[in-house]
N, CA, C, O and the ligand as a Tripos MOL2 file, in Angstrom:
@<TRIPOS>MOLECULE
protein
  317   315    80     0     0
PROTEIN
NO_CHARGES

@<TRIPOS>ATOM
      1 N          77.8500  265.8180  129.1880 N.3       1 MET1
      2 CA         77.9660  264.3940  128.9670 C.3       1 MET1
      3 C          76.6680  263.6820  129.3750 C.2       1 MET1
      4 O          76.0480  263.9990  130.3900 O.2       1 MET1
      5 N          76.2930  262.7190  128.5520 N.am      2 GLU2
      6 CA         75.0910  262.0060  128.8250 C.3       2 GLU2
      7 C          75.1990  261.1190  130.0100 C.2       2 GLU2
      8 O          76.2980  260.7620  130.4330 O.2       2 GLU2
      9 N          74.0550  260.7490  130.5660 N.am      3 LYS3
     10 CA         74.0670  259.8400  131.7140 C.3       3 LYS3
     11 C          74.5280  258.4450  131.2850 C.2       3 LYS3
     12 O          74.1490  257.9080  130.2440 O.2       3 LYS3
     13 N          75.3600  257.9080  132.1520 N.am      4 LEU4
     14 CA         75.8650  256.5750  131.9060 C.3       4 LEU4
     15 C          75.3680  255.6260  132.9300 C.2       4 LEU4
     16 O          75.2910  255.9730  134.1090 O.2       4 LEU4
     17 N          75.0410  254.4840  132.5440 N.am      5 SER5
     18 CA         74.6150  253.4960  133.5520 C.3       5 SER5
     19 C          75.8430  253.0160  134.3310 C.2       5 SER5
     20 O          76.9470  252.8750  133.8040 O.2       5 SER5
     21 N          75.5770  252.7720  135.6240 N.am      6 LYS6
     22 CA         76.7060  252.3430  136.4780 C.3       6 LYS6
     23 C          77.3020  251.0480  135.9740 C.2       6 LYS6
     24 O          78.5050  250.8170  136.0970 O.2       6 LYS6
     25 N          76.4880  250.2350  135.4270 N.am      7 GLU7
     26 CA         76.9130  248.9460  134.8910 C.3       7 GLU7
     27 C          78.0100  249.1350  133.8510 C.2       7 GLU7
     28 O          79.0360  248.4550  133.8640 O.2       7 GLU7
     29 N          77.7560  250.0930  132.9400 N.am      8 ILE8
     30 CA         78.7360  250.2780  131.8520 C.3       8 ILE8
     31 C          80.1070  250.9120  132.3750 C.2       8 ILE8
     32 O          81.1940  250.6210  131.8750 O.2       8 ILE8
     33 N          79.9510  251.7710  133.3920 N.am      9 ILE9
     34 CA         81.1370  252.3620  133.9770 C.3       9 ILE9
     35 C          81.9540  251.2970  134.6940 C.2       9 ILE9
     36 O          83.1820  251.2660  134.6030 O.2       9 ILE9
     37 N          81.2560  250.4360  135.4000 N.am     10 GLU10
     38 CA         81.9350  249.3110  136.1280 C.3      10 GLU10
     39 C          82.5790  248.3740  135.1120 C.2      10 GLU10
     40 O          83.7060  247.9170  135.3040 O.2      10 GLU10
     41 N          81.8610  248.0940  134.0390 N.am     11 LYS11
     42 CA         82.4120  247.1940  132.9990 C.3      11 LYS11
     43 C          83.6690  247.7820  132.3210 C.2      11 LYS11
     44 O          84.6290  247.0660  132.0360 O.2      11 LYS11
     45 N          83.6350  249.0400  132.0840 N.am     12 GLY12
     46 CA         84.7310  249.7550  131.4730 C.3      12 GLY12
     47 C          85.9580  249.7860  132.3720 C.2      12 GLY12
     48 O          87.0980  249.6170  131.9390 O.2      12 GLY12
     49 N          85.6610  250.0120  133.6480 N.am     13 LYS13
     50 CA         86.7460  250.0670  134.6530 C.3      13 LYS13
     51 C          87.4150  248.6780  134.7620 C.2      13 LYS13
     52 O          88.6320  248.5610  134.9080 O.2      13 LYS13
     53 N          86.5810  247.6500  134.6850 N.am     14 LYS14
     54 CA         87.0890  246.2730  134.8610 C.3      14 LYS14
     55 C          87.9850  245.9270  133.6260 C.2      14 LYS14
     56 O          89.0440  245.3120  133.7490 O.2      14 LYS14
     57 N          87.4980  246.3550  132.4470 N.am     15 LEU15
     58 CA         88.3160  246.0970  131.1940 C.3      15 LEU15
     59 C          89.6380  246.7560  131.2960 C.2      15 LEU15
     60 O          90.6610  246.1760  130.9340 O.2      15 LEU15
     61 N          89.6380  247.9820  131.7920 N.am     16 PHE16
     62 CA         90.8840  248.7750  131.9280 C.3      16 PHE16
     63 C          91.8170  248.0970  132.9520 C.2      16 PHE16
     64 O          93.0020  247.8790  132.7030 O.2      16 PHE16
     65 N          91.2220  247.7780  134.1110 N.am     17 GLU17
     66 CA         92.0280  247.2360  135.2210 C.3      17 GLU17
     67 C          92.5890  245.8580  134.8560 C.2      17 GLU17
     68 O          93.6580  245.4770  135.3350 O.2      17 GLU17
     69 N          91.8860  245.1240  134.0260 N.am     18 SER18
     70 CA         92.4380  243.7530  133.6680 C.3      18 SER18
     71 C          93.3450  243.8670  132.4150 C.2      18 SER18
     72 O          93.6970  242.8510  131.8160 O.2      18 SER18
     73 N          93.7150  245.0910  132.0280 N.am     19 GLY19
     74 CA         94.7040  245.2920  130.9940 C.3      19 GLY19
     75 C          94.1990  244.8910  129.5970 C.2      19 GLY19
     76 O          94.9450  244.3710  128.7670 O.2      19 GLY19
     77 N          92.9210  245.1510  129.3790 N.am     20 LYS20
     78 CA         92.3770  244.7830  128.0290 C.3      20 LYS20
     79 C          92.4580  245.9470  127.0100 C.2      20 LYS20
     80 O          92.0460  245.8100  125.8580 O.2      20 LYS20
     81 N          92.9780  247.0460  127.4520 N.am     21 VAL21
     82 CA         93.0130  248.2310  126.5690 C.3      21 VAL21
     83 C          94.4670  248.4100  126.0300 C.2      21 VAL21
     84 O          95.4140  248.4800  126.8140 O.2      21 VAL21
     85 N          94.6220  248.4810  124.7200 N.am     22 THR22
     86 CA         95.8720  248.7510  124.1280 C.3      22 THR22
     87 C          95.7870  250.0630  123.3510 C.2      22 THR22
     88 O          94.8730  250.2390  122.5450 O.2      22 THR22
     89 N          96.7030  250.9680  123.5740 N.am     23 LYS23
     90 CA         96.7940  252.1430  122.7260 C.3      23 LYS23
     91 C          97.6640  251.8020  121.5350 C.2      23 LYS23
     92 O          98.8640  251.5580  121.6670 O.2      23 LYS23
     93 N          97.0330  251.7900  120.3670 N.am     24 ASP24
     94 CA         97.7860  251.3580  119.1410 C.3      24 ASP24
     95 C          98.5990  252.4730  118.5170 C.2      24 ASP24
     96 O          99.7620  252.3040  118.1510 O.2      24 ASP24
     97 N          97.9370  253.6300  118.4080 N.am     25 LEU25
     98 CA         98.5230  254.6970  117.6350 C.3      25 LEU25
     99 C          98.0200  256.0200  118.1260 C.2      25 LEU25
    100 O          96.8440  256.1960  118.4460 O.2      25 LEU25
    101 N          98.9610  256.9620  118.1780 N.am     26 ASP26
    102 CA         98.5780  258.2970  118.6490 C.3      26 ASP26
    103 C          99.0460  259.2900  117.5510 C.2      26 ASP26
    104 O         100.2410  259.5530  117.4100 O.2      26 ASP26
    105 N          98.0890  259.8240  116.7890 N.am     27 THR27
    106 CA         98.4330  260.7140  115.7290 C.3      27 THR27
    107 C          97.9610  262.1460  116.1310 C.2      27 THR27
    108 O          97.2510  262.2760  117.1290 O.2      27 THR27
    109 N          98.3280  263.2090  115.3960 N.am     28 PRO28
    110 CA         97.9030  264.5040  115.7980 C.3      28 PRO28
    111 C          96.3920  264.6680  115.8360 C.2      28 PRO28
    112 O          95.8680  265.4880  116.5910 O.2      28 PRO28
    113 N          95.6840  263.8760  115.0090 N.am     29 LYS29
    114 CA         94.2190  264.0490  115.0190 C.3      29 LYS29
    115 C          93.4150  262.9750  115.7980 C.2      29 LYS29
    116 O          92.3310  263.2390  116.3180 O.2      29 LYS29
    117 N          93.9810  261.7850  115.8520 N.am     30 ARG30
    118 CA         93.2760  260.6990  116.4690 C.3      30 ARG30
    119 C          94.1490  259.8080  117.2880 C.2      30 ARG30
    120 O          95.3510  259.6730  117.0600 O.2      30 ARG30
    121 N          93.4790  259.1810  118.2870 N.am     31 ILE31
    122 CA         94.1220  258.0810  118.9900 C.3      31 ILE31
    123 C          93.3950  256.8030  118.7480 C.2      31 ILE31
    124 O          92.1700  256.7410  118.8430 O.2      31 ILE31
    125 N          94.1810  255.7320  118.4200 N.am     32 TYR32
    126 CA         93.5270  254.4390  118.1200 C.3      32 TYR32
    127 C          93.7460  253.5070  119.2900 C.2      32 TYR32
    128 O          94.8610  253.3900  119.7980 O.2      32 TYR32
    129 N          92.6800  252.8390  119.7240 N.am     33 PHE33
    130 CA         92.7950  251.8520  120.8000 C.3      33 PHE33
    131 C          92.2020  250.5310  120.3230 C.2      33 PHE33
    132 O          91.3600  250.4840  119.4260 O.2      33 PHE33
    133 N          92.6790  249.4500  120.9660 N.am     34 THR34
    134 CA         92.0070  248.1700  120.8040 C.3      34 THR34
    135 C          91.5950  247.7310  122.1740 C.2      34 THR34
    136 O          92.3830  247.7480  123.1190 O.2      34 THR34
    137 N          90.3240  247.3300  122.2740 N.am     35 VAL35
    138 CA         89.8110  246.8270  123.5530 C.3      35 VAL35
    139 C          89.3850  245.3570  123.3300 C.2      35 VAL35
    140 O          88.5590  245.0570  122.4680 O.2      35 VAL35
    141 N          89.9720  244.4620  124.1310 N.am     36 ARG36
    142 CA         89.5820  243.0670  123.9950 C.3      36 ARG36
    143 C          88.4640  242.7600  124.9430 C.2      36 ARG36
    144 O          88.6790  242.6480  126.1500 O.2      36 ARG36
    145 N          87.2710  242.6210  124.4150 N.am     37 GLY37
    146 CA         86.0880  242.3480  125.2480 C.3      37 GLY37
    147 C          86.0400  240.8330  125.5310 C.2      37 GLY37
    148 O          86.9490  240.0760  125.1910 O.2      37 GLY37
    149 N          84.9300  240.4410  126.1700 N.am     38 THR38
    150 CA         84.7550  239.0740  126.5540 C.3      38 THR38
    151 C          84.6330  238.1590  125.2930 C.2      38 THR38
    152 O          85.1680  237.0500  125.2800 O.2      38 THR38
    153 N          83.9470  238.6250  124.2730 N.am     39 THR39
    154 CA         83.7500  237.7960  123.1340 C.3      39 THR39
    155 C          84.4910  238.3000  121.9050 C.2      39 THR39
    156 O          84.9710  237.4840  121.1180 O.2      39 THR39
    157 N          84.6030  239.5940  121.7090 N.am     40 GLU40
    158 CA         85.3070  240.0980  120.5340 C.3      40 GLU40
    159 C          86.2180  241.3020  120.8310 C.2      40 GLU40
    160 O          86.2170  241.8920  121.9110 O.2      40 GLU40
    161 N          86.9720  241.6060  119.8100 N.am     41 LYS41
    162 CA         87.8920  242.7860  119.9020 C.3      41 LYS41
    163 C          87.1790  244.0160  119.2840 C.2      41 LYS41
    164 O          86.4640  243.9050  118.2870 O.2      41 LYS41
    165 N          87.3970  245.1710  119.9050 N.am     42 HIS42
    166 CA         86.7490  246.3560  119.4010 C.3      42 HIS42
    167 C          87.7890  247.4320  119.1540 C.2      42 HIS42
    168 O          88.7780  247.5460  119.8780 O.2      42 HIS42
    169 N          87.5440  248.2240  118.1100 N.am     43 SER43
    170 CA         88.4100  249.3550  117.8550 C.3      43 SER43
    171 C          87.7650  250.5970  118.3490 C.2      43 SER43
    172 O          86.6080  250.8530  118.0190 O.2      43 SER43
    173 N          88.4520  251.3850  119.1270 N.am     44 VAL44
    174 CA         87.9190  252.6070  119.6320 C.3      44 VAL44
    175 C          88.8590  253.7210  119.0850 C.2      44 VAL44
    176 O          90.0830  253.6030  119.1480 O.2      44 VAL44
    177 N          88.2570  254.7800  118.5580 N.am     45 ILE45
    178 CA         88.9880  255.9140  118.0350 C.3      45 ILE45
    179 C          88.6000  257.1620  118.7900 C.2      45 ILE45
    180 O          87.4160  257.4220  119.0000 O.2      45 ILE45
    181 N          89.5840  257.9330  119.1990 N.am     46 PHE46
    182 CA         89.2820  259.2180  119.8340 C.3      46 PHE46
    183 C          89.6620  260.3080  118.8730 C.2      46 PHE46
    184 O          90.8110  260.4240  118.4480 O.2      46 PHE46
    185 N          88.6500  261.1220  118.5340 N.am     47 GLU47
    186 CA         88.8820  262.2380  117.6350 C.3      47 GLU47
    187 C          89.2430  263.4710  118.5220 C.2      47 GLU47
    188 O          88.4360  264.0330  119.2610 O.2      47 GLU47
    189 N          90.5270  263.8180  118.3650 N.am     48 LYS48
    190 CA         91.0120  264.9050  119.1970 C.3      48 LYS48
    191 C          90.3270  266.2400  119.0280 C.2      48 LYS48
    192 O          90.1000  266.9360  120.0170 O.2      48 LYS48
    193 N          89.9930  266.6170  117.8270 N.am     49 GLU49
    194 CA         89.3460  267.8620  117.5200 C.3      49 GLU49
    195 C          88.0090  267.9490  118.1650 C.2      49 GLU49
    196 O          87.6750  268.9230  118.8410 O.2      49 GLU49
    197 N          87.2310  266.8900  117.9410 N.am     50 LYS50
    198 CA         85.8140  266.8380  118.4540 C.3      50 LYS50
    199 C          85.7760  266.3710  119.9110 C.2      50 LYS50
    200 O          84.7310  266.4400  120.5580 O.2      50 LYS50
    201 N          86.9000  265.9020  120.4210 N.am     51 LYS51
    202 CA         86.9640  265.2620  121.7430 C.3      51 LYS51
    203 C          85.8580  264.2360  121.8650 C.2      51 LYS51
    204 O          85.0400  264.2420  122.7850 O.2      51 LYS51
    205 N          85.8860  263.3530  120.8770 N.am     52 GLU52
    206 CA         84.7620  262.4130  120.7920 C.3      52 GLU52
    207 C          85.3260  260.9690  120.6290 C.2      52 GLU52
    208 O          86.2540  260.7520  119.8490 O.2      52 GLU52
    209 N          84.7720  260.0230  121.3500 N.am     53 TYR53
    210 CA         85.1710  258.6530  121.2480 C.3      53 TYR53
    211 C          84.1830  257.9210  120.3690 C.2      53 TYR53
    212 O          82.9760  258.1440  120.4670 O.2      53 TYR53
    213 N          84.6870  257.0390  119.5020 N.am     54 ASN54
    214 CA         83.8030  256.1760  118.7370 C.3      54 ASN54
    215 C          84.3080  254.7570  118.8090 C.2      54 ASN54
    216 O          85.5080  254.4850  118.7860 O.2      54 ASN54
    217 N          83.2980  253.8210  118.9000 N.am     55 CYS55
    218 CA         83.6240  252.4210  118.9680 C.3      55 CYS55
    219 C          82.9020  251.7380  117.8770 C.2      55 CYS55
    220 O          81.8870  252.2260  117.3800 O.2      55 CYS55
    221 N          83.4360  250.5610  117.4810 N.am     56 ASP56
    222 CA         82.7900  249.8360  116.3720 C.3      56 ASP56
    223 C          81.7540  248.7810  116.8760 C.2      56 ASP56
    224 O          81.2450  247.9930  116.0780 O.2      56 ASP56
    225 N          81.4510  248.7730  118.1810 N.am     57 CYS57
    226 CA         80.5820  247.7300  118.6840 C.3      57 CYS57
    227 C          79.0870  248.1600  118.4100 C.2      57 CYS57
    228 O          78.7970  249.3150  118.0990 O.2      57 CYS57
    229 N          78.2140  247.2090  118.5400 N.am     58 LYS58
    230 CA         76.7990  247.4120  118.2900 C.3      58 LYS58
    231 C          76.1790  248.3920  119.2520 C.2      58 LYS58
    232 O          75.3460  249.2150  118.8720 O.2      58 LYS58
    233 N          76.5860  248.3000  120.4910 N.am     59 PHE59
    234 CA         75.9990  249.1940  121.4870 C.3      59 PHE59
    235 C          76.2090  250.6580  121.1080 C.2      59 PHE59
    236 O          75.2740  251.4580  121.1470 O.2      59 PHE59
    237 N          77.4110  250.9920  120.7510 N.am     60 ASN60
    238 CA         77.7150  252.3170  120.3780 C.3      60 ASN60
    239 C          76.9870  252.8180  119.1450 C.2      60 ASN60
    240 O          76.5050  253.9500  119.1090 O.2      60 ASN60
    241 N          76.9140  251.9780  118.1520 N.am     61 SER61
    242 CA         76.3050  252.3730  116.8800 C.3      61 SER61
    243 C          74.7340  252.4210  117.0400 C.2      61 SER61
    244 O          74.0590  253.2170  116.3880 O.2      61 SER61
    245 N          74.2090  251.5620  117.9050 N.am     62 LEU62
    246 CA         72.7230  251.5510  118.0390 C.3      62 LEU62
    247 C          72.2240  252.6620  118.9300 C.2      62 LEU62
    248 O          71.2170  253.3050  118.6370 O.2      62 LEU62
    249 N          72.9490  252.8880  120.0400 N.am     63 HIS63
    250 CA         72.4140  253.8160  121.0230 C.3      63 HIS63
    251 C          73.1210  255.1670  121.0190 C.2      63 HIS63
    252 O          72.6960  256.0980  121.7020 O.2      63 HIS63
    253 N          74.1770  255.2670  120.2640 N.am     64 HIS64
    254 CA         74.9680  256.5480  120.2850 C.3      64 HIS64
    255 C          75.2980  256.9620  121.6880 C.2      64 HIS64
    256 O          75.2230  258.1410  122.0340 O.2      64 HIS64
    257 N          75.6630  255.9980  122.4970 N.am     65 LYS65
    258 CA         76.1030  256.3010  123.8940 C.3      65 LYS65
    259 C          77.4590  255.7110  124.0360 C.2      65 LYS65
    260 O          77.8850  254.8840  123.2290 O.2      65 LYS65
    261 N          78.1560  256.1410  125.0850 N.am     66 ARG66
    262 CA         79.4280  255.5500  125.3840 C.3      66 ARG66
    263 C          79.2630  254.1380  125.9100 C.2      66 ARG66
    264 O          78.5010  253.8700  126.8390 O.2      66 ARG66
    265 N          80.0070  253.2520  125.2780 N.am     67 CYS67
    266 CA         79.9100  251.8170  125.6960 C.3      67 CYS67
    267 C          81.0800  251.5890  126.6420 C.2      67 CYS67
    268 O          81.9250  252.4500  126.8900 O.2      67 CYS67
    269 N          81.0620  250.3580  127.1520 N.am     68 SER68
    270 CA         82.1100  250.0310  128.1560 C.3      68 SER68
    271 C          83.5110  250.0720  127.5900 C.2      68 SER68
    272 O          84.4690  250.2860  128.3330 O.2      68 SER68
    273 N          83.6620  249.8630  126.2240 N.am     69 HIS69
    274 CA         84.9780  249.9480  125.6200 C.3      69 HIS69
    275 C          85.4830  251.3470  125.6100 C.2      69 HIS69
    276 O          86.6640  251.6040  125.8430 O.2      69 HIS69
    277 N          84.5660  252.2710  125.3340 N.am     70 ILE70
    278 CA         84.9990  253.7090  125.3210 C.3      70 ILE70
    279 C          85.3360  254.1110  126.8000 C.2      70 ILE70
    280 O          86.3260  254.8010  127.0440 O.2      70 ILE70
    281 N          84.5410  253.6910  127.7220 N.am     71 LEU71
    282 CA         84.8490  253.9350  129.1130 C.3      71 LEU71
    283 C          86.2400  253.4280  129.4810 C.2      71 LEU71
    284 O          87.0160  254.1050  130.1550 O.2      71 LEU71
    285 N          86.5320  252.1970  129.0100 N.am     72 ALA72
    286 CA         87.8110  251.6130  129.3560 C.3      72 ALA72
    287 C          88.9660  252.4790  128.8110 C.2      72 ALA72
    288 O          89.9910  252.6480  129.4710 O.2      72 ALA72
    289 N          88.7790  253.0230  127.5900 N.am     73 CYS73
    290 CA         89.8360  253.9160  127.0520 C.3      73 CYS73
    291 C          89.9530  255.2020  127.8280 C.2      73 CYS73
    292 O          91.0460  255.7350  128.0160 O.2      73 CYS73
    293 N          88.7670  255.7190  128.2960 N.am     74 MET74
    294 CA         88.8340  256.9520  129.0640 C.3      74 MET74
    295 C          89.5710  256.7230  130.3930 C.2      74 MET74
    296 O          90.3160  257.5910  130.8490 O.2      74 MET74
    297 N          89.3630  255.5660  131.0030 N.am     75 PHE75
    298 CA         90.1460  255.2200  132.1890 C.3      75 PHE75
    299 C          91.5980  255.2290  131.9510 C.2      75 PHE75
    300 O          92.3970  255.7630  132.7200 O.2      75 PHE75
    301 N          91.9340  254.5860  130.7980 N.am     76 LYS76
    302 CA         93.3300  254.4750  130.4200 C.3      76 LYS76
    303 C          93.9740  255.8600  130.2170 C.2      76 LYS76
    304 O          95.1340  256.0670  130.5750 O.2      76 LYS76
    305 N          93.2300  256.7820  129.6530 N.am     77 GLU77
    306 CA         93.7320  258.1130  129.3790 C.3      77 GLU77
    307 C          93.6490  258.9740  130.5970 C.2      77 GLU77
    308 O          94.1230  260.1100  130.5850 O.2      77 GLU77
    309 N          93.0260  258.4420  131.7110 N.am     78 GLY78
    310 CA         92.8630  259.2030  132.9470 C.3      78 GLY78
    311 C          91.8830  260.3100  132.8500 C.2      78 GLY78
    312 O          92.0330  261.3340  133.5160 O.2      78 GLY78
    313 N          90.8780  260.1400  132.0380 N.am     79 VAL79
    314 CA         89.8410  261.1930  131.9340 C.3      79 VAL79
    315 C          88.8270  261.0260  133.0520 C.2      79 VAL79
    316 O          87.8780  261.8050  133.1460 O.2      79 VAL79
    317 ZN         82.0630  249.5090  122.2060 Zn       80 ZN80
@<TRIPOS>BOND
     1     1     2 1
     2     2     3 1
     3     3     4 2
     4     3     5 am
     5     5     6 1
     6     6     7 1
     7     7     8 2
     8     7     9 am
     9     9    10 1
    10    10    11 1
    11    11    12 2
    12    11    13 am
    13    13    14 1
    14    14    15 1
    15    15    16 2
    16    15    17 am
    17    17    18 1
    18    18    19 1
    19    19    20 2
    20    19    21 am
    21    21    22 1
    22    22    23 1
    23    23    24 2
    24    23    25 am
    25    25    26 1
    26    26    27 1
    27    27    28 2
    28    27    29 am
    29    29    30 1
    30    30    31 1
    31    31    32 2
    32    31    33 am
    33    33    34 1
    34    34    35 1
    35    35    36 2
    36    35    37 am
    37    37    38 1
    38    38    39 1
    39    39    40 2
    40    39    41 am
    41    41    42 1
    42    42    43 1
    43    43    44 2
    44    43    45 am
    45    45    46 1
    46    46    47 1
    47    47    48 2
    48    47    49 am
    49    49    50 1
    50    50    51 1
    51    51    52 2
    52    51    53 am
    53    53    54 1
    54    54    55 1
    55    55    56 2
    56    55    57 am
    57    57    58 1
    58    58    59 1
    59    59    60 2
    60    59    61 am
    61    61    62 1
    62    62    63 1
    63    63    64 2
    64    63    65 am
    65    65    66 1
    66    66    67 1
    67    67    68 2
    68    67    69 am
    69    69    70 1
    70    70    71 1
    71    71    72 2
    72    71    73 am
    73    73    74 1
    74    74    75 1
    75    75    76 2
    76    75    77 am
    77    77    78 1
    78    78    79 1
    79    79    80 2
    80    79    81 am
    81    81    82 1
    82    82    83 1
    83    83    84 2
    84    83    85 am
    85    85    86 1
    86    86    87 1
    87    87    88 2
    88    87    89 am
    89    89    90 1
    90    90    91 1
    91    91    92 2
    92    91    93 am
    93    93    94 1
    94    94    95 1
    95    95    96 2
    96    95    97 am
    97    97    98 1
    98    98    99 1
    99    99   100 2
   100    99   101 am
   101   101   102 1
   102   102   103 1
   103   103   104 2
   104   103   105 am
   105   105   106 1
   106   106   107 1
   107   107   108 2
   108   107   109 am
   109   109   110 1
   110   110   111 1
   111   111   112 2
   112   111   113 am
   113   113   114 1
   114   114   115 1
   115   115   116 2
   116   115   117 am
   117   117   118 1
   118   118   119 1
   119   119   120 2
   120   119   121 am
   121   121   122 1
   122   122   123 1
   123   123   124 2
   124   123   125 am
   125   125   126 1
   126   126   127 1
   127   127   128 2
   128   127   129 am
   129   129   130 1
   130   130   131 1
   131   131   132 2
   132   131   133 am
   133   133   134 1
   134   134   135 1
   135   135   136 2
   136   135   137 am
   137   137   138 1
   138   138   139 1
   139   139   140 2
   140   139   141 am
   141   141   142 1
   142   142   143 1
   143   143   144 2
   144   143   145 am
   145   145   146 1
   146   146   147 1
   147   147   148 2
   148   147   149 am
   149   149   150 1
   150   150   151 1
   151   151   152 2
   152   151   153 am
   153   153   154 1
   154   154   155 1
   155   155   156 2
   156   155   157 am
   157   157   158 1
   158   158   159 1
   159   159   160 2
   160   159   161 am
   161   161   162 1
   162   162   163 1
   163   163   164 2
   164   163   165 am
   165   165   166 1
   166   166   167 1
   167   167   168 2
   168   167   169 am
   169   169   170 1
   170   170   171 1
   171   171   172 2
   172   171   173 am
   173   173   174 1
   174   174   175 1
   175   175   176 2
   176   175   177 am
   177   177   178 1
   178   178   179 1
   179   179   180 2
   180   179   181 am
   181   181   182 1
   182   182   183 1
   183   183   184 2
   184   183   185 am
   185   185   186 1
   186   186   187 1
   187   187   188 2
   188   187   189 am
   189   189   190 1
   190   190   191 1
   191   191   192 2
   192   191   193 am
   193   193   194 1
   194   194   195 1
   195   195   196 2
   196   195   197 am
   197   197   198 1
   198   198   199 1
   199   199   200 2
   200   199   201 am
   201   201   202 1
   202   202   203 1
   203   203   204 2
   204   203   205 am
   205   205   206 1
   206   206   207 1
   207   207   208 2
   208   207   209 am
   209   209   210 1
   210   210   211 1
   211   211   212 2
   212   211   213 am
   213   213   214 1
   214   214   215 1
   215   215   216 2
   216   215   217 am
   217   217   218 1
   218   218   219 1
   219   219   220 2
   220   219   221 am
   221   221   222 1
   222   222   223 1
   223   223   224 2
   224   223   225 am
   225   225   226 1
   226   226   227 1
   227   227   228 2
   228   227   229 am
   229   229   230 1
   230   230   231 1
   231   231   232 2
   232   231   233 am
   233   233   234 1
   234   234   235 1
   235   235   236 2
   236   235   237 am
   237   237   238 1
   238   238   239 1
   239   239   240 2
   240   239   241 am
   241   241   242 1
   242   242   243 1
   243   243   244 2
   244   243   245 am
   245   245   246 1
   246   246   247 1
   247   247   248 2
   248   247   249 am
   249   249   250 1
   250   250   251 1
   251   251   252 2
   252   251   253 am
   253   253   254 1
   254   254   255 1
   255   255   256 2
   256   255   257 am
   257   257   258 1
   258   258   259 1
   259   259   260 2
   260   259   261 am
   261   261   262 1
   262   262   263 1
   263   263   264 2
   264   263   265 am
   265   265   266 1
   266   266   267 1
   267   267   268 2
   268   267   269 am
   269   269   270 1
   270   270   271 1
   271   271   272 2
   272   271   273 am
   273   273   274 1
   274   274   275 1
   275   275   276 2
   276   275   277 am
   277   277   278 1
   278   278   279 1
   279   279   280 2
   280   279   281 am
   281   281   282 1
   282   282   283 1
   283   283   284 2
   284   283   285 am
   285   285   286 1
   286   286   287 1
   287   287   288 2
   288   287   289 am
   289   289   290 1
   290   290   291 1
   291   291   292 2
   292   291   293 am
   293   293   294 1
   294   294   295 1
   295   295   296 2
   296   295   297 am
   297   297   298 1
   298   298   299 1
   299   299   300 2
   300   299   301 am
   301   301   302 1
   302   302   303 1
   303   303   304 2
   304   303   305 am
   305   305   306 1
   306   306   307 1
   307   307   308 2
   308   307   309 am
   309   309   310 1
   310   310   311 1
   311   311   312 2
   312   311   313 am
   313   313   314 1
   314   314   315 1
   315   315   316 2
@<TRIPOS>SUBSTRUCTURE
     1 MET1         2 RESIDUE 1 A MET
     2 GLU2         6 RESIDUE 1 A GLU
     3 LYS3        10 RESIDUE 1 A LYS
     4 LEU4        14 RESIDUE 1 A LEU
     5 SER5        18 RESIDUE 1 A SER
     6 LYS6        22 RESIDUE 1 A LYS
     7 GLU7        26 RESIDUE 1 A GLU
     8 ILE8        30 RESIDUE 1 A ILE
     9 ILE9        34 RESIDUE 1 A ILE
    10 GLU10       38 RESIDUE 1 A GLU
    11 LYS11       42 RESIDUE 1 A LYS
    12 GLY12       46 RESIDUE 1 A GLY
    13 LYS13       50 RESIDUE 1 A LYS
    14 LYS14       54 RESIDUE 1 A LYS
    15 LEU15       58 RESIDUE 1 A LEU
    16 PHE16       62 RESIDUE 1 A PHE
    17 GLU17       66 RESIDUE 1 A GLU
    18 SER18       70 RESIDUE 1 A SER
    19 GLY19       74 RESIDUE 1 A GLY
    20 LYS20       78 RESIDUE 1 A LYS
    21 VAL21       82 RESIDUE 1 A VAL
    22 THR22       86 RESIDUE 1 A THR
    23 LYS23       90 RESIDUE 1 A LYS
    24 ASP24       94 RESIDUE 1 A ASP
    25 LEU25       98 RESIDUE 1 A LEU
    26 ASP26      102 RESIDUE 1 A ASP
    27 THR27      106 RESIDUE 1 A THR
    28 PRO28      110 RESIDUE 1 A PRO
    29 LYS29      114 RESIDUE 1 A LYS
    30 ARG30      118 RESIDUE 1 A ARG
    31 ILE31      122 RESIDUE 1 A ILE
    32 TYR32      126 RESIDUE 1 A TYR
    33 PHE33      130 RESIDUE 1 A PHE
    34 THR34      134 RESIDUE 1 A THR
    35 VAL35      138 RESIDUE 1 A VAL
    36 ARG36      142 RESIDUE 1 A ARG
    37 GLY37      146 RESIDUE 1 A GLY
    38 THR38      150 RESIDUE 1 A THR
    39 THR39      154 RESIDUE 1 A THR
    40 GLU40      158 RESIDUE 1 A GLU
    41 LYS41      162 RESIDUE 1 A LYS
    42 HIS42      166 RESIDUE 1 A HIS
    43 SER43      170 RESIDUE 1 A SER
    44 VAL44      174 RESIDUE 1 A VAL
    45 ILE45      178 RESIDUE 1 A ILE
    46 PHE46      182 RESIDUE 1 A PHE
    47 GLU47      186 RESIDUE 1 A GLU
    48 LYS48      190 RESIDUE 1 A LYS
    49 GLU49      194 RESIDUE 1 A GLU
    50 LYS50      198 RESIDUE 1 A LYS
    51 LYS51      202 RESIDUE 1 A LYS
    52 GLU52      206 RESIDUE 1 A GLU
    53 TYR53      210 RESIDUE 1 A TYR
    54 ASN54      214 RESIDUE 1 A ASN
    55 CYS55      218 RESIDUE 1 A CYS
    56 ASP56      222 RESIDUE 1 A ASP
    57 CYS57      226 RESIDUE 1 A CYS
    58 LYS58      230 RESIDUE 1 A LYS
    59 PHE59      234 RESIDUE 1 A PHE
    60 ASN60      238 RESIDUE 1 A ASN
    61 SER61      242 RESIDUE 1 A SER
    62 LEU62      246 RESIDUE 1 A LEU
    63 HIS63      250 RESIDUE 1 A HIS
    64 HIS64      254 RESIDUE 1 A HIS
    65 LYS65      258 RESIDUE 1 A LYS
    66 ARG66      262 RESIDUE 1 A ARG
    67 CYS67      266 RESIDUE 1 A CYS
    68 SER68      270 RESIDUE 1 A SER
    69 HIS69      274 RESIDUE 1 A HIS
    70 ILE70      278 RESIDUE 1 A ILE
    71 LEU71      282 RESIDUE 1 A LEU
    72 ALA72      286 RESIDUE 1 A ALA
    73 CYS73      290 RESIDUE 1 A CYS
    74 MET74      294 RESIDUE 1 A MET
    75 PHE75      298 RESIDUE 1 A PHE
    76 LYS76      302 RESIDUE 1 A LYS
    77 GLU77      306 RESIDUE 1 A GLU
    78 GLY78      310 RESIDUE 1 A GLY
    79 VAL79      314 RESIDUE 1 A VAL
    80 ZN80       317 GROUP 0 **** ****
């Protein structure tokens, strides 16, 4: 796993603790989450086969790193 900044972990934890993460759908291949951030809503998808999280936010698509939304989902799943 790549190095994560403490700030992102803290942010993700806060999102999870304040109940901003909703698990929408759990299918055999994917789990769909919605994370309500401070300004917008984000969709996070967990690919079960690849064990990979993807988020639609800019941070994730620009840096290819786990963003706070993904972290929030990981906390929810107890990873
Ligand atoms: Zn994100």
